[in-house]
N, C-alpha and C positions, 0 to 999 in steps of 0.2 A: 121580150120588150127592151128597148134601150133605155135603162133606168138613168143614166148620166144625161141624156136628152130629156127625159120626161121630168126629171128634178128642176133642171134649168126652165123648161116649159112652165112647170108649177110656180116657180118662183116669179117669173115674169107674167103670169097671168094668162098664158096661152091655154092652159088646160086647167080644171077646176080641182081635180084630185087624181091620185093614183092609188088603185086598190091592188094590194100585194097579197097573194096566196101563201100559205105557209112553204109550199114547194118551191116558191120563186124566191123566199126571202133571203137565203144566201147571196144570190146574185144582186138583189137590191141592196143588201148591207154592203157589199163592195163598193158600190156606186155612193151609198150614204156616207161610208167612212171618208171618202175622198171629195165630197161635196162641201165647198167652203162656206155655204151660207144656210147651215142646218138651223139657225135661229129663225129663218123665215119660213120654215116648214114644221107643221105639227102632226104626229100620228095619232089616230084613233084606233085602239084595239077593239076587236069584235070578238066574238065566239069562234072556236075552232082554229085560232091563230090568223085569222084574217086582219089586216090592217089597212085603214085607208089614211093617206096622207094628203093634207090640205095645206093651202098657204096660212101661216099664222096672221091673226088680225090683230 
């Protein structure tokens, strides 16, 4: 998955959420650290290391 595009799509309301599995987290983290609008997205942690990212309200 292209997490840079997914984060922008999430910010802009194109998609509702991004689901990140523990094995994909390092790739997501790279995109997240470069994402200038971190305050527009919130993460919800689940069991087994899964995280769902949604637009902050």
